Structure formats: C-alpha cells, structure tokens
N, C-alpha and C positions, 0 to 999 in steps of 0.2 A: 460469382465471377472471380477470376484469378486475381491475386494481389502481387504487386511487384515493387521493387525498390531500385532507385537510381542513386548510386553513391557518388557520382561525379557528373557534372554537366559542363566540363571544360570543352567537350565536343558539342558545338552549338546545335548540331542535328538532334542530339538526344533531348534537348529541351522541347523540341517540336514533336519528337517521337513519343515522349511522355504524354504530352497533351493529346496526341492522336489516340494513344492507347486508352486514356481516360475517356475520351469521346466515344470510344468503342465499348465502354463498359468495364474496363479493367480498373482496379483500385490501386492508387499509388500510396505507398507507405513511407513513413519517415525513418524506418530502420528495417534491417533485414530479418528481424526476429521471427515474423510470421509470414514472410514473403514466399510466394510460390516460385518466383524466379527473379533474377537480377538482370538489369539492362545496363549495358555499357556502350561506349562509343567505339570508334575504330582505333586500333593500336593502343589499347589501354595499358597502364602499368601492370606488370606481372603480379605485383602484390595485391591487385584488386580482383584477381581471378579466383581467390581461395574462399569459396562459399560451399555450404552443404546442399544448396539447391541449384537447379540449372542456371547457367549464366549465358546470356545472349550478348555477343560482342562481335566486333569486326576485325578481320585479319588476324585471327588468333588460332593457333593449333594446340589444343590442350584437352585432355579428357574431361568431360563434363561441361565443356564450353561449346555452345552452338554458334558457329560463325555464319552470320547472316550474309556476309559479303560473298560467300561461296554459293548462295542460292542463285540459280540461273535467272529467275525473274528479276531479282534484285540487280544482278550484274547487267542485264539488258537495260533496265530503267536508269541505272546509275551511269551507264556508258553515255547515254544521251545528255544527261546533266553535265558530265565531264566535257563532252564535245562542245556543248553550248558555251561553257565557261572558258574553254581553251580558245575559242574564236574571239571572245571578249578580250582575253589576255593578248592575243595576237594583234588585235586592233589597237589596244592601249599602248603596245610596245613597238609599234612600227610607224614609219612615216609614209608607208604605202597604203593604198586602198586595196581591199580584197577583190574588188570588182575587176574581173578579167586578169587577175594576177596569176603568175605561174606558182603553183602550190605543189609541195611534195609531202606525202604522208608515208611514213615507214611503218610497216606492219599492216595486217588487215584482219585484226580481231574485232571485238565488239566496239571498242572506242574508235578505232580507225574507220570502221564502216559507218558509224554515226557521224564522224567528222566528214567523211566523203559525202554523205547524204546532205548535211547542212551546207557544206562549202560549195556544193554544186549549184546552189542558188546564187552564188557570187561569181563563180568562174567555171568555165568549161575546160580550163587549162590545168587539170589536176593529174598528177602522176602518183601512182601507188608503187612502193617498193616492198615486195613480199618475197619471202624465201620459198614458199610453197607454190608450185605450178598451178594447183587448183585455186588458190587464193588470187593469183595473178589473172587467171582466166575469169574468175567471178568479177574482179575489179574492172577488167576490160569490158565485160558484158554490161557493167554498170556505168560505162561511159568514160572510164579513166584510161590514161596511158599507163603502161606498166614497165618496170625495170626490175632486175634481180639485184641482190646485194653486191654481187660482183661488180656491178656498174654504178654503185652508189657514189663512188668518188667523183662522178661526173655531175654532182649536184650543185654546181656553181650557178646554174641558171635560175634558181628559184628565189622568190621574194619571201615566201612563207614556208617553213618546214615544221612539220609536226611529227615528233617521234613517239611511238607507242611500244617500242620493243624494249623489254626490261633487261637487256644485256648490251655490252658495248658494241655499237654499230657505227658510231661517229668517232673515229680515231683521227690521228694526225693526218692520215692520207685523205680522208674525206673533208675534214675541217679546213684544211689549207685552201680548198677550192671554193668554199662558201663565201659569198660576198659579205663584207662587213655591214652592208645596208640591209641584209636579210635578217629575219627574226627566226630563231630556232626554239621551238617550244618543246621541252622534254616532259612528256606526260607519264613516262614509265616509272614504275615503282622503284624505290631505292635499290641499288645505287644509280639507276637510270641507264640510258643508252648513249650518253655523251661523255667523252673524256674531258672533264672540266679543266684540267691543267692546260691542254692544248687549245680548248675553246677560249680560255683567257689569253693564252699566248698569241692567238691569231685574231684577237679582238672581235670574237663572235658575239653577237647579241643573243646570248643564251638565257632563256627563262625556264627555270625549274618549276614546273607547275604540277604539284601533287596535292591531293585532297581538295580539289576544286569545288565539288558540290557543297562542302561544308562552308566554303568561303563565299560562294556566289548564289547559292540557292538552298540555304540551310533548311528552310521550312519544307520545301518540296522533298528534299533529301531525307529529312526526318520522318515525314509521312511515309516515304518508301520503306524506311527502316521499320516503322511500326507495322505496316501492312505485311512485311516479310516475316516479322516475329510472330504475328498472328497466324500466318500461313504455316510457319514451322511448328508452332505449338499444336496445330491440328494434325499436321503430317506425322509428327513424332508421338502423338497421343499423350502429351504432357498435361 
C-alpha cells in the first residue's frame, strides 16, 4: 500500500484526512524520505510544495501538484459543507430569524445552489441574482425570484444576503441601499465580492466567511479530502 507524509497539520482537515487514509490502508510516515506522495492542506505555503514525489494540496497551481479542490466531486461535496456553515454564520450574526425572511443569494454556482436548497427549508422568500440568463431560469424553476446584477442596487429589502461571486458586485451603489440590520455574508474567495471600505462606511454587518468547512466541519471535510485523494491516485495511475 502507498506511503505518504504530512509535513503540516495547521489545516485541521488534514488531521482527519490523514486518519481516513490510514483507515483505508495507506501508511503514514514521519518523513518524506520514502513517501509515495505528500499531503497538504488548502493554500499551503509555497515553500512546502517542493518535493520529488507527487504533492496533493488545495487551491494550488504548480507542476507536480495535484489540486484536489479542482476535482468536481470534491467541489460538490464541499459546496454543501460551505452552505451549511454559512447558514450558521448568518444565524449567529443576525437578530433576525431565517424563517420566512427575505433572502438574497448572489451567483448561482455550486455553493449558491446548495444555499438555495438548504435555505428553502426556512423561507420561500428567496431571490437569486445571477448574470447568466440560464442560471436565472434554473433558479426560477427551483422556486426562487430572480434579478440581474443591473438591479442589484435594489437590494435594500433583504435581511440576509449571501454573496458567492468572486469579484466586486457590492460597491457603494449597492451597499448604500442595504439595511444596517441586515447581515451580508461574503463567501467568495479573496478578495471577495464586497467593497470593504464602503461596507464599513455604511455600517454594513459584513461577515467575511472563507474556509468554512475547516472551521465548522473539519472531520467531514477531511474525510472528503481523503476520498478525493484516493480517487485522484486511481485516476492518475499514481
């Protein structure tokens, strides 16, 4: 069975990924000298990527490194963990109940779709803001109201706003209309989709929520990492 080395466990998911790999018959080593591959977390330091054997890591673009976050199965499973944690963040940071609340989700990719599915259990008053007409049509068929980004500045009516778009969509024009009682959860990867300067200026309750699976469901997230690594080893013939 293949041997692997974990040089860093600062990403809590990797602790559980290591255990899951061991439970699947892989052998964990204390050094890289005879390892068949290296396992790292998401966004590892660049100096940790220089090995003579394959490296599995997250959110990395480098020759010889296999990015498990780009695996479609991983992305789907991780999206649901992210959505679950985002809802917990929203509840923690708002004085409103989600039940029957007016909710806005910007974007309609994997995470947004997972959010829509989960939030539908709380409220039927959900609006999806998507750039693509096909995405808006799908959201509408899934029971949501829809708007385009041209009308996003009318977002003053929502108590909960979840952004999944990884480029600026909430600028001064949009933020000035948002109620200071609302909570805006930015789930997009850095630098996010919200102008932080204007969010602060307008006293917006902005929560920058990245890396949620590692914070809220590290064990499940780690098991997903391990399952994905095993799948990739088979697919790549390593």
